C-alpha positions, 0 to 999 in steps of 0.5 A: 435192792434198797429203794428209798421211803420204802421196805421190799421183799424180793419173791420168785414170781408173780405168782409169789407176788400174788399170794404174799400180797393177799395174805397180808391182805386178810391178815391187816384186815383181821388186825383192823377189824379187831381193833377198830370194827371195819376194815378200809382198802384202795385197789389197784387196777391194772393187770398184776393185782387181778390174781390177788382178787382171784385167790381173796375170793377163794377165802373165808373172811369177815367179808361185812365189815370190808369196806371198798375203794379206789385208787383210779378209774378210767373214763369209760363206760360203767360195762367195760372191760377197762373199768378197774372196778368191773376187773374187781368186781369180776374176780373178787367182789361179786363172789364174797358177801361184802355189802354192795354199799360198802363198795364205793365205785367211781362214777367216772362215767359221768366225765373227769371233772364230775366224778372226781368231784362226788369221790372227794366227799367219799374219800374224806370221809373214809379217812383214815384207810387201813391199806392202799394197794398200788402198782407201778408202770414201766414211767413209774406212774402210779394210780393215774398220776403220770410223770410231767402231771401235776401232783396237786396238794390240796384235793384228795381226788383229782380229774386227770387229761391228756393220760399218755396210756389209754383211755387219756381221761381218768380220775385218781386219788393224790398221793394226800390221799393215797398217803393217809394209810397203815400201809401202801402195799406196792406190786411190782412185777416183769421186766419192763418195770426195771428202768423205772425200778432204776430210776426209783433207786438214784432219787428220781422223783417218780410219782410211785417214788412221791406215793411211798415217801408218803406213808409206811410202804411195802414193795413186793417184786418179783426176780423179773423187776427185781434184775440182779444187774441193778443191786438185788439184795 
């Protein structure tokens, strides 16, 4: 399969995608720590990354040199089960020795505008990232950047309102921030993603395409997403 703007690897299933992603993350971390003394990764929300986080929790790494950021967050209480930060903590971060001062959570419980303003300075000080982990929704959104919503070119972090899926209020890094990375790693699994992948192949301007074309990008797809009827290769 050819997706404009990104390298593609097709794997057997979502578990193989998770294993490949975890291996890439650990390898990139070792390289970054050797070369620069630290590893800065942006985490993705949604269901696909959870398996990766569980795998990472079972590995040994130089955790003290890892710096964690989030690509987006939902404006929910900090202990809400659908908070991206809580999911990452439970599946991975609470089980390894990354200093909490190096886990940079978006304070989305304060509201979209104040949280975006506060996280802007955090991201600005962190750039460039070593790796950005992203998923893709059925509509071609990535992070909390949705089709038919403005993709601002100036700020690094924006408040998001009227999201087409709940909750409506969110905070998201922008393409400007996400693309300031050595690698963007997309995780795309399941039959429900086929429509968006078709649109990507056909050149539609979706948020995921804008981000993928702005930096070195690698998409890991499983066979369910990479339907043979529209050109797996």
